[in-house]
Every structure is written in structure tokens, then in C-alpha cells.
C-alpha positions in Angstrom: -8.8 -0.8 -11.4 -7.9 3.0 -10.5 -5.6 1.5 -8.1 -4.0 -0.6 -10.4 -3.8 1.9 -12.9 -2.0 4.4 -10.2 0.4 1.8 -9.3 1.1 1.4 -12.8 1.8 5.2 -13.4 4.4 5.3 -10.4 5.8 2.0 -11.6 6.5 3.7 -14.8 7.9 6.7 -13.0 10.3 4.5 -11.3 11.2 2.7 -14.2 12.0 5.7 -16.1 14.3 6.9 -13.2 15.9 3.7 -13.3 16.4 3.7 -17.2 18.1 7.3 -16.4 20.2 6.0 -13.9 21.5 3.2 -16.1 22.0 5.3 -19.0 24.1 7.8 -17.5 26.1 5.0 -15.6 25.9 7.0 -12.5 25.0 6.0 -9.0 22.6 8.2 -7.4 23.1 8.7 -3.7 19.6 8.8 -2.0 19.0 11.3 0.2 16.8 10.5 3.4 13.6 12.4 3.5 12.6 12.1 7.1 8.7 11.7 7.5 7.5 14.6 10.1 5.3 13.5 12.6 1.5 13.8 12.5 0.6 17.3 12.7 -2.7 18.5 14.2 -3.9 22.1 12.9 -6.0 24.4 14.6 -9.1 24.7 12.7 -12.4 26.9 12.9 -14.0 25.3 15.9 -17.7 25.9 14.8 -16.8 23.9 11.3 -15.3 21.0 13.5 -18.5 20.5 15.7 -20.9 21.1 13.1 -19.5 19.9 9.6 -18.4 16.3 10.0 -16.4 16.0 6.3 -17.4 12.4 4.9 -14.8 9.5 5.7 -12.6 8.4 2.8 -12.2 4.8 2.9 -9.8 2.7 0.8 -12.2 0.0 0.0 -12.7 -1.0 -3.6 -15.0 1.9 -5.3 -18.2 0.7 -6.8 -18.7 1.9 -10.2 -21.2 4.6 -11.4 -24.5 3.3 -12.7 -24.3 2.4 -16.3 -28.0 2.5 -16.9 -29.2 5.4 -19.1 -30.1 8.5 -17.5 -33.6 8.8 -16.8 -35.4 12.5 -18.0 -36.1 14.5 -15.3 -39.2 14.1 -13.2 -42.0 16.5 -13.3 -41.9 16.9 -9.4 -38.2 18.2 -9.7 -39.4 20.9 -12.2 -39.6 24.6 -10.8 -39.7 28.0 -12.1 -36.2 29.8 -11.9 -35.7 33.3 -11.4 -32.1 34.2 -12.4 -29.7 36.2 -10.0 -27.8 38.9 -12.2 -28.5 39.3 -15.5 -28.4 37.0 -18.7 -30.0 33.6 -19.0 -29.6 30.4 -17.0 -26.4 28.8 -17.6 -24.9 25.4 -17.1 -21.7 24.5 -15.0 -18.6 24.9 -17.3 -18.2 21.6 -19.4 -15.5 19.7 -20.4 -15.1 20.3 -24.1 -16.5 17.2 -25.7 -14.1 16.9 -28.6 -11.3 16.7 -26.3 -12.9 14.2 -24.0 -13.0 12.3 -27.5 -9.5 10.9 -26.3 -11.4 9.0 -23.5 -12.1 6.6 -26.4 -8.6 5.6 -26.0 -8.6 5.0 -22.2 -7.9 1.8 -20.9 -10.7 1.8 -18.1 -13.5 1.8 -20.6 -16.4 1.7 -18.0 -14.9 4.7 -16.2 -14.3 6.4 -19.6 -17.9 6.2 -20.0 -18.9 7.4 -16.5 -17.3 10.5 -17.6 -18.2 10.9 -21.1 -22.0 10.6 -20.1 -21.5 12.5 -16.8 -20.2 15.3 -18.4 -23.1 15.6 -21.2 -25.8 14.8 -19.1 -24.7 15.4 -15.4 -23.3 12.9 -12.9 -26.2 10.6 -10.7 -26.0 11.0 -6.9 -26.4 7.1 -6.2 -28.9 7.5 -3.3 -30.1 4.1 -1.8 -34.1 4.3 -1.3 -36.2 7.5 -1.0 -35.1 10.4 1.1 -38.0 12.2 2.6 -37.9 16.1 1.8 -36.9 18.0 4.6 -35.8 21.6 5.5 -32.7 22.8 8.1 -31.6 26.3 8.9 -28.1 27.3 8.3 -25.0 26.9 10.5 -24.1 29.6 12.8 -20.8 30.4 10.7 -23.2 31.3 7.8 -25.7 33.1 9.8 -23.2 35.4 11.1 -21.6 36.1 7.7 -24.6 36.7 5.2 -23.0 38.6 3.1 -20.0 36.0 2.4 -22.9 33.7 1.5 -24.6 36.1 -0.9 -21.1 36.7 -2.5 -20.6 32.8 -3.1 -24.4 32.4 -4.4 -24.1 35.1 -6.8 -20.8 34.1 -8.1 -21.7 30.6 -8.5 -25.0 31.4 -10.3 -23.2 33.5 -12.5 -21.3 30.4 -13.6 -23.9 28.2 -13.6 -23.4 26.0 -10.6 -26.5 27.2 -9.0 -30.3 27.5 -9.9 -32.6 29.8 -8.0 -33.8 31.2 -6.2 -36.8 29.0 -7.0 -40.2 30.6 -7.4 -43.7 29.1 -6.7 -44.5 25.8 -5.0 -41.5 23.7 -3.9 -41.0 20.0 -5.2 -42.4 17.9 -2.5 -39.1 16.0 -2.6 -36.7 18.9 -2.4 -33.9 18.3 0.4 -32.8 21.8 1.9 -29.8 21.2 4.0 -27.6 23.5 5.9 -25.0 26.0 4.6 -21.5 26.7 6.5 -18.9 29.0 6.0 -14.8 28.0 6.8 -11.9 30.4 6.3 -9.3 29.4 3.5 -5.8 29.6 4.6 -5.7 33.1 2.6 -6.8 36.0 4.4 -10.2 37.1 4.0 -11.1 34.2 1.5 -14.0 31.5 2.4 -15.3 28.1 1.4 -19.1 27.5 1.2 -19.9 24.2 2.6 -23.2 22.4 1.9 -23.7 20.5 4.9 -25.2 17.4 3.3 -24.4 15.1 6.6 -27.0 16.9 8.6 -29.3 15.7 10.1 -27.4 12.5 11.4 -28.8 9.3 10.4 -31.4 10.7 7.8 -28.9 13.1 5.7 -28.1 13.0 2.0 -24.7 11.7 2.9 -26.2 9.1 5.1 -28.3 7.6 2.1 -24.9 7.2 -0.3 -23.7 3.8 -0.3 -20.2 3.7 1.4 -18.5 1.5 -1.5 -19.6 4.5 -3.9 -17.6 7.1 -2.1 -14.4 4.9 -1.5 -11.4 6.8 -3.1 -7.7 5.5 -3.0 -5.3 8.5 -3.4 -1.7 8.8 -4.0 0.4 9.4 -0.8 3.1 11.9 0.0 5.3 8.5 0.7 4.8 8.1 -2.9 6.1 11.5 -3.9 8.9 10.8 -1.2 9.9 7.6 -2.6 10.3 8.9 -6.1 12.3 11.8 -5.1 14.8 9.7 -2.9 15.3 7.5 -6.1 15.8 10.5 -8.6 18.5 12.1 -6.0 19.9 15.1 -5.1 18.4 18.5 -6.7 15.5 16.7 -8.3 13.3 19.2 -9.8 9.4 19.4 -8.9 6.5 21.7 -10.1 2.7 21.3 -9.0 -0.4 22.5 -10.4 -3.7 22.9 -8.8 -7.2 22.7 -10.4 -9.2 25.8 -9.8 -12.9 24.9 -8.1 -12.6 21.3 -9.2 -15.7 19.8 -8.1 -17.4 22.8 -10.3 -16.5 21.0 -13.0 -18.8 18.3 -12.2 -22.4 19.0 -13.3 -25.1 17.3 -11.3 -27.7 14.9 -13.3 -31.1 17.2 -13.3 -32.6 14.0 -11.3 -30.4 14.7 -8.5 -31.0 18.4 -8.4 -33.5 17.9 -5.4 -31.1 16.3 -3.2 -29.0 19.6 -3.1 -31.5 22.3 -1.8 -30.3 25.2 0.2 -31.8 28.6 1.5 -30.3 32.0 2.3 -32.2 35.3 3.1 -35.7 33.3 2.8 -35.0 32.1 -0.6 -34.5 28.5 -1.6 -31.6 27.2 -4.2 -30.2 24.3 -5.6 -26.8 23.2 -6.6 -26.2 22.3 -10.3 -22.7 21.2 -10.0 -21.1 19.1 -7.3 -20.8 21.2 -4.1 -18.1 20.9 -1.2 -20.0 19.2 1.8 -20.5 15.8 0.7 -19.3 12.4 -0.3 -19.5 11.5 -3.9 -17.7 14.2 -5.7 -14.2 12.8 -4.5 -15.0 9.6 -6.3 -16.5 11.2 -9.3 -13.5 13.4 -9.5 -10.6 11.0 -8.9 -11.9 9.4 -11.9 -11.2 12.5 -13.8 -7.9 13.1 -12.4 -6.7 9.7 -13.0 -7.9 10.0 -16.8 -5.9 13.5 -16.9 -3.0 11.7 -15.6 -2.9 8.9 -18.2 -3.9 11.5 -21.0 -0.7 13.3 -19.8 1.5 10.5 -19.9 0.4 9.7 -23.4 1.7 12.9 -24.5 4.5 13.4 -22.4 6.0 9.7 -21.2 9.2 11.2 -20.0 9.7 12.3 -16.3 7.3 11.3 -13.4 3.8 12.7 -12.8 1.2 11.9 -9.8 -1.8 13.8 -8.4 -4.2 13.8 -5.5 -7.5 14.5 -6.4 -6.7 18.1 -7.7 -3.4 18.7 -6.9 -0.7 17.6 -9.6 2.7 17.1 -8.7 5.7 16.8 -11.6 8.9 15.4 -11.0 12.4 15.3 -13.7 15.7 15.1 -13.5 18.2 18.1 -12.5 19.5 19.1 -16.0 17.0 16.9 -18.3 14.3 19.6 -18.6 11.3 16.8 -18.0 9.8 18.8 -15.1 9.4 21.9 -17.1 8.1 20.0 -19.8 5.6 18.1 -18.0 3.9 21.3 -16.2 4.0 22.7 -19.8 2.4 19.9 -21.5 -0.2 19.7 -18.4 -1.1 23.4 -18.6 -1.6 22.8 -22.5 -3.7 19.9 -21.6 -6.0 21.8 -19.3 -6.4 24.2 -21.8 -7.5 21.6 -24.5 -10.2 20.7 -22.0 -11.3 23.4 -20.8 -9.9 22.8 -17.1 -8.9 25.9 -15.4 -5.8 26.1 -13.2 -5.3 28.2 -10.3 -2.5 30.3 -11.5 -1.3 31.3 -7.5 -0.9 27.9 -6.9 1.4 26.5 -9.9 4.7 26.3 -8.7 8.2 25.5 -10.1 10.5 23.9 -11.6 12.1 24.2 -8.2 13.7 21.7 -6.0 11.7 22.7 -3.2 7.9 23.0 -2.7 5.2 22.3 -0.9 3.0 19.1 -1.7 0.0 17.8 0.4 0.6 20.4 3.2 4.5 19.3 3.4 7.6 21.2 1.9 9.9 18.8 0.0 13.1 19.5 -0.6 15.6 17.6 -2.9 18.3 19.8 -2.2 18.7 19.0 1.1 17.0 15.3 1.3 14.1 16.7 3.4 10.7 17.2 4.2 9.3 19.6 6.8 6.2 21.6 7.7 6.1 24.7 5.8 7.1 27.8 7.7 3.9 29.4 7.6 2.1 26.5 9.2 4.6 27.0 12.5 2.4 28.4 15.5 4.3 31.6 16.7 
């Protein structure tokens, strides 16, 4: 259904462009955007060896379970001590009143999954029973304890982490390794919860493959639309800040997300980086966002890849700027934080999915900062 809705959205965009051309009576010259050859970038060697990202498959996604959420089991209840001050929080929830718009969403099953997930937490659909276990952190985390501590403190204040846990730990608690991976920004790091370890018996290994399969928009989709729109098409983009932290975990799944640091044990209460299911859940939400934006602003073209949104409009119709502004307003209405430093445009050139697209020259290229010197 998601693939069908994405195809419909792209068709709407192309139909809009076609009608725009016909209304003007102008012939739009197509500028050839050359696809760059696949590029292999240097990545953190340790992360490559020890953190294996889950495979993204193109098969049909298994829908989330529709059965009523169970009450948290007694064995998963633990005494909690809070890092910092204040009382325990929950991950920043998408505002329920805004989510009421989901009632008009064409995909009723996805709408129900989203509303229930944001209200009660998203279930991690593991198959069978996973035996409890404890595994030490990866070398990258052990060598940078201050980075790990800062991340834990920050996410605890946001309500995304519970702990340190006090008293006897639940027998079913799974403690998986943490790892640290550098971001492209100097001095910035991403904390990875390595839920693919140990191989064969990990949390990821026990999540059905079909539940994690996601179909994404592609760079080719963006290029085709820009080619159709023609020279000097305006582009803009926006990126959702800490996207997975918007997805609260159902209490029945907390025990799958344990980790340790400095001899203390914690649990994720929001979807962490490092396992298979958050992409599938977030794609449900981002597809809903794209639909809601189109409902409010049907002109222009909008598309997304997980948390990255691209907006396309004509050179002189103002639609690109209007789309970006409408998406910012929609995000504020829903309680979705956008990364200001990653909001770009309108412009004839920007980087999307790692490739710079230029409607003025009709080319695509590797951004200058990615060239090896």
C-alpha cells in the first residue's frame, strides 16, 4: 500500500508539472542529469567490522499487529533512578489533536498503527522468546566513555532512556552493546545500540524480515521530476531532527533494549539507532506527513526518503517556497522538530540523498566536501 501511495504521489507531481507546461503553452526542454557512478566512501573501520546495519528489503512490509496492547508484565517492572533532576519523562509525543487528521488518511490500517503507536508505544514484533543476556560495549564506546555519557544524559532528559536501573534486573532483560560512530560534522557522534549482536541470536535476528522491509523513494525519482520541470526548477529540503526519538517504545518491549555503561544498566524508551524495525515504523509516519502536506498544499511536488523531505516547484511560480513553509507549519503543528541547519532552499542546487542536484546546469554530482583530497 505504501508503494502504491508513493507512486500515486509521484504521479500527482508529474501530472501537476505536465498541466503547468500545457497551461503555459511552452515546451520545456529536458536537461540531462547524469547519474554518477556508485561511490564507496571511507567509513569508520571499527563500525564497519562490528556494527552491521540491518538489510533494507523491497518485499512487501508486514503490517504492525492490530491486537490490543498488553499491559506491561510484572517481570519488566524495575525501580528507576533518574539522571539529572526532575521526574521521569516519556519521549516527546506527536500531538494527539494533530494526529486526529489521521482519521481522513486513506490507509486506515496505517493510520490506526500510527495513532496507537504514538499513544501507547510501538511494539517490537519479535518472534518467539529471546533469552536474556549481557554483552560488553564495542571498542569505540569503551574508548570514548565521555561521548557515551553525554548521549545518555541528553536522551534521559528527553525521556528517551530509562535508568540507571536499581534493584534486581528483570530476568528477560537483553543487554546489547553500544557503539559510537562519527557523524560527518567534526566532533559530532552517533550512539549506536548494536542490536544485531550476537549474530544469530540477537534482537534483530528475532524480528521477522517482512516486518522490516521498506520501499523508499529514489534519487532517480527526484531526477525524473527535475528533468520534467526543466531548467532552473527550484528545490528545497527539510530534515526531521532525531527522527527515531519521535517513536516511543511500548513498555512490553523495553526489556529488549537494555544496555550498560560504567557498570550501570539502562533501557531505551524510544526507538534507538541500530536495529531493524524503526525504519519501517518511521516510513509509515513520513508517508502520512507527505499525504498531510499534499492535502494542505496540493501544488508543486513533494517527496521523502525516511526523514529527508524534498520540495520541487517551478522557477517562477512560488510553489517551492510555499511547500517548504507549509511543511514547517505542519511540523510545528504536529510537534515534529526540524533540523534548522539542514533546511535548504529554495535554490536551483542542493544535496539530496548524498548527491548534489543542479537544475540550472542539468547535472548531478558528488558534493565538493566528499571529494577525497
